[in-house]
NUZAVEX-780454 format. One line per field, with one value per residue (C-alpha): residue number from 1; x, y, z; residue in one letter. Coordinates in pm, 1 decimal. Layout:
pos c(NUM, ...) .
x c(X, ...) .
y c(Y, ...) .
z c(Z, ...) .
code c(a, ...) .
//
This chain:
pos c(1, 2, 3, 4, 5, 6, 7, 8, 9, 10, 11, 12, 13, 14, 15, 16, 17, 18, 19, 20, 21, 22, 23, 24, 25, 26, 27, 28, 29, 30, 31, 32, 33, 34, 35, 36, 37, 38, 39, 40, 41, 42, 43, 44, 45, 46, 47, 48, 49, 50, 51, 52, 53, 54, 55, 56, 57, 58, 59, 60, 61, 62, 63, 64, 65, 66, 67, 68, 69, 70, 71, 72, 73, 74, 75, 76, 77, 78, 79, 80, 81, 82, 83, 84, 85, 86, 87, 88, 89, 90, 91, 92, 93, 94, 95, 96, 97, 98, 99, 100, 101, 102, 103, 104, 105, 106, 107, 108, 109, 110, 111, 112, 113, 114, 115, 116, 117, 118, 119, 120, 121, 122, 123, 124, 125, 126, 127, 128, 129, 130, 131, 132, 133, 134, 135, 136, 137, 138, 139, 140, 141, 142, 143, 144, 145, 146, 147, 148, 149, 150, 151, 152, 153, 154, 155, 156, 157, 158, 159, 160, 161, 162, 163, 164, 165, 166, 167, 168, 169, 170, 171, 172, 173, 174, 175, 176, 177, 178, 179, 180, 181, 182, 183, 184, 185, 186, 187, 188, 189, 190, 191, 192, 193, 194, 195, 196, 197, 198, 199, 200, 201, 202, 203, 204, 205, 206, 207, 208, 209, 210, 211, 212, 213, 214, 215, 216, 217, 218, 219, 220, 221, 222, 223, 224, 225, 226, 227, 228, 229, 230, 231, 232, 233, 234, 235, 236, 237, 238, 239, 240, 241, 242, 243, 244, 245, 246, 247, 248, 249, 250, 251, 252, 253, 254, 255, 256, 257, 258, 259, 260, 261, 262, 263, 264, 265, 266, 267, 268, 269, 270, 271, 272, 273, 274, 275, 276, 277, 278, 279, 280, 281, 282, 283, 284, 285, 286, 287, 288, 289, 290, 291, 292, 293, 294, 295, 296, 297, 298, 299, 300, 301, 302, 303, 304, 305, 306, 307, 308, 309, 310, 311, 312, 313, 314, 315, 316, 317, 318, 319, 320, 321, 322, 323, 324, 325, 326, 327, 328, 329, 330, 331, 332, 333, 334, 335, 336, 337, 338, 339, 340) .
x c(3445.8, 3386.3, 3172.2, 2981.0, 2806.2, 2518.9, 2544.4, 2592.6, 2553.1, 2889.6, 3061.1, 3309.0, 3411.3, 3760.1, 3688.9, 3950.4, 4033.2, 3746.0, 3979.9, 4204.0, 3929.9, 3795.9, 4157.0, 4150.3, 3830.2, 3910.3, 4265.7, 4055.1, 3860.5, 4159.1, 4409.7, 4131.7, 3960.2, 4092.1, 4004.2, 3630.6, 3628.5, 3705.8, 3413.5, 3162.3, 3258.0, 3238.8, 2909.4, 2790.6, 2909.4, 2771.3, 2410.8, 2462.1, 2567.4, 2897.2, 2888.7, 2981.3, 2750.9, 3021.8, 3045.6, 2644.6, 2659.3, 2859.7, 2666.4, 2368.4, 2496.9, 2571.4, 2262.0, 2435.8, 2304.2, 2479.5, 2469.9, 2556.5, 2594.5, 2691.2, 2923.3, 3044.9, 2716.6, 2692.6, 3052.5, 2948.3, 2634.7, 2801.8, 3075.2, 2805.5, 2614.7, 2942.5, 2990.9, 2597.8, 2666.2, 2983.8, 2855.7, 2834.0, 2618.1, 2802.4, 2929.2, 3113.2, 3344.6, 3434.7, 3778.4, 3745.4, 3539.9, 3350.8, 3259.6, 3028.9, 2716.2, 2849.0, 2925.8, 2602.5, 2434.6, 2665.8, 2556.0, 2221.2, 2290.2, 2490.1, 2235.4, 1947.4, 2100.9, 2213.5, 1867.4, 1716.0, 1926.7, 1875.0, 2260.3, 2240.7, 2100.6, 2375.5, 2643.3, 2528.0, 2520.2, 2858.8, 3010.4, 2856.9, 2990.5, 3343.0, 3327.6, 3189.6, 3363.6, 3614.2, 3509.9, 3213.6, 3149.5, 2889.5, 2822.5, 2769.0, 2673.7, 2391.2, 2088.9, 1777.5, 1434.5, 1075.7, 1091.8, 1384.0, 1576.6, 1918.0, 1959.8, 2233.6, 2233.8, 2396.1, 2344.6, 2513.1, 2745.9, 2697.4, 3010.5, 3032.4, 2956.7, 3228.7, 3565.7, 3893.8, 4274.7, 4439.5, 4749.6, 4585.8, 4685.5, 4550.0, 4253.2, 4024.1, 4147.6, 4336.2, 4604.2, 4367.4, 4434.5, 4061.7, 3757.7, 3402.3, 3112.8, 2933.7, 2557.0, 2305.8, 2030.8, 1732.4, 1735.6, 1417.7, 1586.6, 1928.3, 1731.3, 1548.2, 1876.3, 2049.8, 1803.6, 2070.8, 2220.5, 1909.7, 1976.5, 2321.5, 2174.1, 1909.5, 2169.1, 2383.6, 2111.0, 1995.0, 2352.9, 2463.3, 2749.7, 3056.0, 3338.2, 3576.2, 3500.7, 3591.7, 3382.4, 3302.8, 2962.2, 2862.4, 2877.6, 2531.9, 2626.7, 3020.5, 3147.3, 2829.5, 2743.0, 2399.4, 2135.7, 1901.6, 1611.4, 1592.7, 1671.1, 1953.4, 2308.1, 2636.2, 2700.2, 3054.1, 3063.4, 3442.7, 3631.2, 3985.6, 4254.1, 4418.5, 4680.2, 4479.0, 4493.2, 4840.2, 4743.5, 4665.6, 4894.6, 4822.5, 4555.3, 4203.6, 3910.4, 3732.9, 3455.6, 3317.4, 3037.1, 3026.8, 2884.4, 3090.2, 3199.8, 2993.8, 3080.5, 2757.1, 2914.5, 3246.2, 3335.0, 3575.6, 3387.7, 3139.4, 3222.1, 3511.4, 3762.0, 3818.6, 4055.8, 3815.5, 3976.3, 3766.3, 3693.5, 3483.1, 3212.0, 3295.0, 3344.4, 3513.1, 3688.3, 3848.1, 3875.5, 4225.3, 4457.3, 4726.2, 5066.3, 4972.4, 4728.8, 4424.7, 4133.5, 3957.4, 3696.2, 3684.2, 3538.2, 3908.2, 4000.6, 3720.8, 3632.5, 3875.5, 3733.7, 3353.7, 3420.3, 3560.3, 3232.9, 3037.1, 3207.9, 3231.5, 2864.7, 2748.0, 2976.2, 2831.3, 2466.8, 2530.4, 2709.9, 2429.9, 2140.9, 2310.9, 2278.7, 2639.3, 2828.4, 3171.7, 3341.3, 3697.4, 3874.0, 3761.4, 3517.7, 3209.4, 3371.7, 3172.7, 2743.9, 2684.1, 2961.9, 2789.0, 2436.9, 2535.6) .
y c(-2710.8, -2461.8, -2650.6, -2957.7, -3160.1, -3402.6, -3747.5, -3993.4, -4399.3, -4551.8, -4609.8, -4883.3, -5038.9, -5161.7, -5547.6, -5701.5, -5387.2, -5389.1, -5589.1, -5306.9, -5035.3, -5207.3, -5251.1, -4862.1, -4849.5, -5084.2, -4886.8, -4635.6, -4795.2, -4951.5, -4675.4, -4401.8, -4649.5, -4419.8, -4117.8, -4249.9, -4395.5, -4024.5, -3846.2, -4103.1, -4027.0, -3659.7, -3657.5, -3854.7, -3559.1, -3326.5, -3503.9, -3491.8, -3877.6, -3766.6, -4069.5, -4425.1, -4711.9, -4834.1, -4433.1, -4456.9, -4803.1, -4650.2, -4360.5, -4505.1, -4757.9, -4443.6, -4259.5, -3995.1, -3815.4, -3832.3, -3448.1, -3309.7, -2929.7, -2935.9, -2659.1, -2851.3, -2800.4, -2443.1, -2375.5, -2538.2, -2359.2, -2041.6, -2113.6, -2236.7, -1885.2, -1714.3, -1890.0, -1795.9, -1443.9, -1388.1, -1558.4, -1393.7, -1471.3, -1587.6, -1319.8, -1354.5, -1077.2, -978.5, -1034.9, -722.5, -452.3, -557.3, -841.5, -696.2, -814.3, -1182.3, -1164.7, -1035.0, -1314.4, -1551.5, -1436.2, -1460.5, -1832.5, -1888.4, -1737.5, -1910.3, -2270.3, -2194.5, -2093.2, -2385.3, -2630.5, -2459.6, -2353.6, -2207.5, -2531.9, -2735.8, -2455.1, -2479.8, -2856.3, -2872.9, -2613.3, -2806.0, -3144.7, -3006.1, -2826.3, -3140.5, -3462.3, -3288.0, -3315.5, -3152.4, -3227.1, -3143.2, -3303.9, -3048.4, -3203.0, -3276.9, -3471.4, -3476.2, -3357.4, -3509.3, -3348.6, -3559.0, -3220.7, -3171.6, -2940.6, -2834.8, -3019.4, -2961.1, -3188.2, -3274.0, -3596.2, -3718.2, -3725.2, -4104.1, -4158.6, -3959.8, -4118.0, -4020.1, -4127.4, -4171.4, -4006.8, -3676.7, -3387.6, -3114.6, -2954.0, -2897.6, -3265.8, -3145.1, -3396.6, -3699.4, -3956.8, -4119.8, -3986.7, -4071.4, -4204.0, -4514.0, -4569.7, -4820.9, -4866.1, -5032.5, -5314.2, -5200.2, -4859.2, -5017.1, -5262.0, -4972.0, -4768.3, -5091.1, -5317.7, -5512.2, -5618.7, -5713.4, -6060.3, -6030.3, -5755.9, -5971.9, -6264.5, -6037.1, -5951.2, -6329.8, -6455.6, -6142.9, -6076.9, -6064.4, -5828.9, -5738.6, -5388.0, -5217.0, -4897.2, -4800.8, -4651.8, -4972.2, -5185.6, -5361.8, -5429.2, -5511.9, -5766.0, -5741.3, -5611.5, -5698.8, -5634.8, -5923.4, -5818.8, -5473.6, -5586.2, -5309.5, -5338.6, -5125.0, -4905.0, -4731.3, -4443.1, -4378.2, -4110.6, -4194.9, -3973.4, -4166.0, -4050.1, -3959.3, -4046.4, -4046.9, -3757.8, -3534.8, -3446.9, -3473.0, -3659.8, -3677.7, -3823.3, -4175.3, -4268.6, -4639.5, -4754.0, -5105.2, -5311.0, -5626.8, -5790.7, -5629.2, -5317.1, -5150.5, -4809.0, -4719.1, -4401.7, -4112.9, -3817.0, -3608.7, -3292.9, -3097.0, -2806.5, -2478.6, -2678.5, -2978.5, -3205.6, -3482.3, -3353.2, -3512.7, -3356.2, -3302.1, -2998.9, -3104.7, -2931.3, -3014.4, -2819.4, -2926.5, -3233.9, -3350.0, -3453.1, -3809.1, -3649.7, -3732.2, -3514.9, -3378.5, -3126.0, -2848.8, -3159.2, -3285.1, -2970.4, -2935.9, -3283.8, -3289.0, -2952.3, -3083.9, -3387.5, -3168.3, -2978.5, -3305.7, -3468.2, -3181.1, -3068.3, -3456.7, -3475.7, -3124.4, -3206.3, -3525.9, -3406.6, -3115.8, -3403.6, -3634.9, -3563.2, -3481.9, -3289.5, -3195.4, -3153.7, -3127.7, -3434.1, -3505.5, -3212.9, -3448.6, -3595.4, -3449.2, -3468.1, -3199.2, -2942.0, -3023.8, -2960.9, -2611.4) .
z c(4456.2, 4194.7, 3959.6, 3934.7, 3659.7, 3663.0, 3806.1, 3552.5, 3554.5, 3634.1, 3288.8, 3455.2, 3791.5, 3887.1, 3957.0, 4167.5, 4375.7, 4629.0, 4881.1, 4877.8, 4940.5, 5218.0, 5389.0, 5376.6, 5540.0, 5811.8, 5846.8, 5968.6, 6207.1, 6339.2, 6335.9, 6508.9, 6734.8, 7037.8, 6857.6, 6803.7, 7167.2, 7264.6, 7032.9, 7175.5, 7517.3, 7439.5, 7307.2, 7610.1, 7843.7, 7610.3, 7675.1, 8047.8, 8089.5, 8306.5, 8564.1, 8465.1, 8581.4, 8848.5, 8995.9, 8999.6, 9171.1, 9445.1, 9507.1, 9545.3, 9791.8, 9997.6, 9955.7, 9727.0, 9426.4, 9079.0, 9052.5, 8706.1, 8642.7, 8291.2, 8199.4, 7878.3, 7727.8, 7799.9, 7673.5, 7353.2, 7286.1, 7316.4, 7070.6, 6823.9, 6910.5, 6819.0, 6516.0, 6407.6, 6490.6, 6288.5, 5962.8, 5697.8, 5353.0, 5083.2, 4808.7, 4458.5, 4379.5, 4047.7, 3900.3, 3671.9, 3665.6, 3342.3, 3555.3, 3814.5, 3661.4, 3655.9, 4017.2, 4137.1, 3924.2, 4092.2, 4431.1, 4374.0, 4295.2, 4589.0, 4840.9, 4644.7, 4697.5, 5054.6, 5121.7, 4962.9, 5138.6, 5504.4, 5498.4, 5809.5, 6022.9, 5822.3, 5924.8, 6289.9, 6291.1, 6140.2, 6410.2, 6699.0, 6584.5, 6559.5, 6913.1, 7055.4, 6872.6, 6705.9, 6314.2, 6140.0, 5788.1, 5507.8, 5179.5, 4867.1, 4555.4, 4317.1, 4377.8, 4188.5, 4303.5, 4292.0, 3935.0, 3788.9, 3773.5, 3913.4, 4184.2, 4411.6, 4732.1, 5115.4, 5411.6, 5721.8, 5757.8, 6115.3, 6281.0, 6373.7, 5995.2, 5847.6, 5762.4, 5619.5, 5592.9, 5907.3, 5815.6, 5741.4, 5980.9, 5823.0, 5965.7, 5640.9, 5526.1, 5246.9, 5255.4, 5314.6, 5023.3, 5078.1, 5263.1, 5243.6, 5466.8, 5589.8, 5650.8, 5756.4, 5448.9, 5474.7, 5225.6, 5024.8, 4978.6, 4871.9, 4614.0, 4463.4, 4423.7, 4277.3, 4109.4, 3945.0, 4260.7, 4404.1, 4474.3, 4605.0, 4854.9, 5020.3, 5030.9, 5241.3, 5471.3, 5493.7, 5569.1, 5773.9, 5599.4, 5757.8, 5747.5, 6044.1, 6205.5, 6486.7, 6500.7, 6849.2, 6751.7, 6576.9, 6898.1, 6853.5, 6503.1, 6528.1, 6280.2, 6085.7, 5725.3, 5752.5, 6020.5, 6011.5, 6240.9, 6063.7, 5711.5, 5663.6, 5517.9, 5599.3, 5275.6, 5209.2, 4969.9, 4918.4, 4742.8, 4685.8, 4508.1, 4240.7, 3947.4, 3631.5, 3284.4, 3107.5, 2899.3, 3250.8, 3510.0, 3884.2, 4090.3, 4066.9, 4288.9, 4202.2, 4364.7, 4497.3, 4681.0, 4804.1, 5086.1, 5226.6, 4915.3, 4649.3, 4451.0, 4384.5, 4192.8, 4077.1, 3852.6, 3848.6, 4054.6, 3864.0, 4030.4, 3925.4, 4029.4, 3836.9, 3607.3, 3524.3, 3776.7, 3952.2, 4318.4, 4618.1, 4760.2, 5108.9, 5329.0, 5667.1, 5944.7, 6292.5, 6600.7, 6743.1, 6628.4, 6889.8, 6861.9, 6745.5, 6500.4, 6698.2, 6617.4, 6918.1, 7047.5, 7337.7, 7581.1, 7623.3, 7825.3, 8007.0, 8099.0, 8420.8, 8534.6, 8459.5, 8666.1, 8947.8, 8961.7, 8957.0, 9260.7, 9458.8, 9447.6, 9463.9, 9785.4, 9919.4, 9881.7, 10078.7, 10377.1, 10380.8, 10376.8, 10668.2, 11056.6, 11140.5, 11417.2, 11438.1, 11790.4, 11961.0, 12075.2, 12465.9, 12431.4, 12523.9, 12823.8, 13084.4, 12990.7, 13226.3, 13083.1, 12741.6, 12839.3, 12957.1) .
code c(m, a, d, s, v, a, l, a, e, p, q, h, m, e, t, g, k, l, g, r, k, r, d, l, f, r, s, y, e, q, n, k, e, s, e, l, a, e, a, r, e, a, r, r, y, y, h, d, k, q, w, t, d, t, e, r, k, k, l, r, a, r, g, q, q, d, t, v, r, n, r, i, k, r, k, i, d, v, l, v, g, v, e, q, r, r, r, r, d, p, k, a, y, p, r, n, p, q, d, e, q, s, a, t, t, a, t, m, g, l, r, f, a, c, e, k, n, l, w, e, q, v, a, s, q, a, a, h, c, g, f, t, s, g, i, g, a, a, w, i, g, i, e, a, d, a, r, g, v, n, e, v, a, i, r, i, v, p, e, d, r, f, f, y, d, p, r, s, v, q, h, d, f, s, d, a, r, y, v, g, e, h, i, w, q, d, i, e, d, a, v, a, a, h, p, k, q, e, k, e, l, r, a, m, v, d, s, h, g, s, s, l, t, t, h, t, v, e, e, d, y, a, h, l, w, g, d, f, e, r, q, r, v, r, i, v, q, m, y, e, k, k, p, l, a, p, a, m, q, g, f, g, w, y, y, c, k, f, t, g, d, l, e, l, e, g, a, w, s, p, y, k, d, t, y, g, i, p, e, h, p, y, e, a, w, t, c, y, i, d, e, r, g, q, r, y, g, v, v, r, t, m, k, s, v, q, d, e, i, n, h, r, a, s, k, v, l, w, r, l, s, t, r, q, m, h, t, r, r, n, a, l, l, d, p, d, e, t, r, r) .
//
């Protein structure tokens, strides 16, 4: 994303086409269900939750400790450390000798934006998400500060909130037809951002809204677009690649923000590439992609070894803590001989 422009109010909405966008979002959830479940389990393994409830129950029944010697966390932390040590500050290079001053100015601007947005922390989090869950993503765009001035903003996108075209197989998602994120937002924040749709938003929470969702990270809110107890609504922000106007060739990115059956915003993306084509504001990467297009991190390779370490350590500790004696067959037939 070379150049960005200030966010503008949506000028038009694609009425009647929201159902298709909802279908695209469901397509991701349904086609990537196993990938999402694996990523969720990978995060559990990183956070020392490596025994199932059934296994813990069996261990407690025989007085055995559910030992965890986490090698996965150690490996991922080392990889994140390597990324931090190899990281370099952004630098703009001149195209021609007379562009030296312009390149220096651009470099200063890039570094200022990175420092203001704590880029080092965002980069480390994105690397950690990629190594653990398989996908690391960041949002780079324009936001108004407290003074109302538009500034460059960079933030991490949680790996369980980022979604994409399930047909994409490139590590940088360059072949994806749509990308975006979904969030749970407090109803008051949603109303403040979209006052014209206040009635519809509050009605959605009151009625719980309904839409099909199989997202494994939303098990507590399955089949809901509204969370009644905490007064929240599920909002989807999607960028879709579409053909440009007949006067222009190629494809651009169209932005749509919706919740349930309600479209909140819709317009061509305000972010432009070098040639002025609408671009989406996400930068994402994938650690590994298997033959089925499933994205995963380093946990898949280490999971079986980690289970072996835990089971072996637990068994050894249990054996050491129990009273037992090993003898040869028929060695204790004569008590007097045994006493000697």
